N, C-alpha and C positions, 0 to 999 in steps of 0.2 A: 506491500498501501503508502511508507513513503518513498518507494523508486518510482514510481506511476507518478505520485506528487513530482517530484522532484525532474522525472520529464518532461512531464508538465507547464513546469512554470518557465515565465518566461524570463528575459534576463532586458535590461533596461540601462545604455550608459553614455552621458551626457557630454559631447564633442563642445569639451572650448577654444577656441579661434582665436587667432589676434591679425587686423589684420597689417598692411606693407606701411602704412601711415596710420601712423595717432592723430584721433580728431585735433589735440593742438595747431601738429604740427598743417592739416589740410586748414583747418581754421587761417590760421596765421599767412600762409603762401594765398589760398584762393579769396581773402581778404586784404590783402594788397595787394591779388588782381584789379578784385574790385577798382578800387582807391584809384589807380594807375590810368583803370578805364574810362572810369568817369573824368581823367583831366584829357582827353581827347577831344577835339573838338571835328565835327562832321559837317556845318555848317554848305561845307563849297558841295558837299555829295545830297543835299537835298536833293529830290524828285529823279533825281539818276539811277536808271539801271547801274549795281557795282557786284560787280562777281569777287566775292578775300579769295586772293590767294595766298596759303598757307604751308609750302614747300619751305621756304624759307624759315619759319619758324621752326622746325627742330631740324639738326641731319643724322636721325633716326630715321625709321623707317616710318614710326608711328606714333606721331607726340602720345605725352603723356596726359595721364587726364588732367592736371594741373594748364598744361598748354592749350585741352576741350575744354576748356572751363572759361580758360580766356578767349577764347575764338566763342564763344556764349553767350559772355556778354561784351565783348563787341558786336557780335550781332544784333542784340537786345538793345544796345544805345545806338546804332544806323538806324534800325522798325523803328523808332521814338522819335529821331529828330528824321524820318519821313524820307529814310534814302531805302529804294526799291533794289532790296537784294536778290539773285539770280543764282540755280544750282548750276551752269551751264555756263561756262567763263567766255563762249561763242555768241549768249544772248547781253555777253556785258556789254556797257556803251564804255565802262571804267574798267581798269583791276587797281584792286586795290592789295598789297602785297604786307602778309601784318609778319612783324619779324621785335625781337626780344631777347634780351640781355642777360637776359636769368631769372628763373625765381624758386627761391628757399630758402632754406631760415638758419637761421646761425644764432649757438646756441651755447651758455659760458654759463661754468658749476664754478661757484665760489663755496668751500664748508672751510669752521672755522672748528676746530674737536677732532675725531680718530676718526678715519673713514671705513670703511666695511673690508673688510681680505679674510687670504685665508691661509692658518695655523692645520701644520703636520707631522708626527713625529714621534715622541716617547710622549710630549701629554696626551695626545687621543688617542693612547693604542694603536698607530702608524696609523689611523683613518680620518681622511682630508676633514677639515672642519673649521664654517666662516663664521668671524668672529663679530657680530652686530657692526651698527655706524652710530658714533654717539653724536653727534652734530650740538654741540652749546648754541653758536645760529650760520644755517646754510643757505642761499641762496639760490637761486637757477634763473634766469633770464634768456628769451627765445624772444628774438626779432625775423620777425620778417619781412624780404624784400624781392617786390614783382617790377618789372621793367617793361614798355612798351611800349613800340610806334609804326607809320606804315607811308610810303607812298603809295601816292596814285595818278593812272596815269591814265590816254585818252585807247581803246583794246586797238581802234585803227592805228595809230602813228607814233603810241610811245608818247605821245609829250604828255609835259608833267601838267598834273591838272594839280592834284596838291599834296601836302607830306606833315606830318605832329608826329611829335616826341622826337625824342627819347622823352616818358614821360616816366616817371618811380612810384611804385604804392610804399606805404611800411607801413607795418603792429608791430605788439608789442608784445606779450605774457609777461609777465616776473613774479616768480613765487622765493614768500619768503619763513623758515621756522627758528623759533627760536626756541630753544634747550625742548627742541624736538618738537613743540610744538608747532602744529601747521598746517596747508600752507595758509598765509596769510597771501590772496594772489593781487595783483592792477594787474589794469590793461587795455587792452583796449580790443579784444576779442573775445569770446565768451568762452569760462562763469565771469568772468569780469567787469563784463561788461552787456546786458541782461540779452535776453534774443528779441530780434523786432518784434513785435508786439504785431497783429494781426488789423490790415485795414492803414498799415502805414505809418503808423504814429512813431512818439521817437521814443527808444526801447527806455531811453535815460531817464523819461519821469516814471518808465511803465515802473520799476519800482525801484522807488528813490532819488536820491539822488546821483550824476555819473559819477564812474571811478574815477579814482585818482589815476592822470596818466606821467608817466616820466620825458624826457627829452629824447630823441633817439643818441644812441652810445653811436661812440665812434670811432675801431681796435676795441670795441669789450670793455669802456671807456666811459661816465656818463660823459 
């Protein structure tokens, strides 16, 4: 009877996976991209049929997710500005070549205390062990950067119509721990900045005052 129950009872397992990029990374990069795209001028392209050429955006065969997001943000910017986008180059009056100097995150970490380390030998019976981190003061600084520029020209003659950029968007997130308590987070991306409220309202007014931010550092220094 016990054997029958054991054979008929199913087994369940939970699979946990980690994505290639953390949510912090994606917010830092993509919000920086949006801020860069917001600076692009599209006035000259209004009411024109425009094809977006992305072959110069990346040297790889396929653009990254962050580069795809940049293209999507630019498309939205152009459409809202009255530009008529085409899916085929042959249908366009103007070709817009998109380029970027980079989309990435700088990461700086400081620790006043004892870092975590591996120990082994006679003190642990030959078994490797990891000592916990003892942080009196610990800081983690993350800065996101995204650059965008374009040049547009007539599809039939190649004569330049307009150029815009390069523009750089910046984001930051800083985390602080004091005597092991934390993190206290400041910056201009979630969770330091509340998520946008429905209807396009100002998120800083949705959950109290806007968070404190700091100037962008140069070479890892304030």
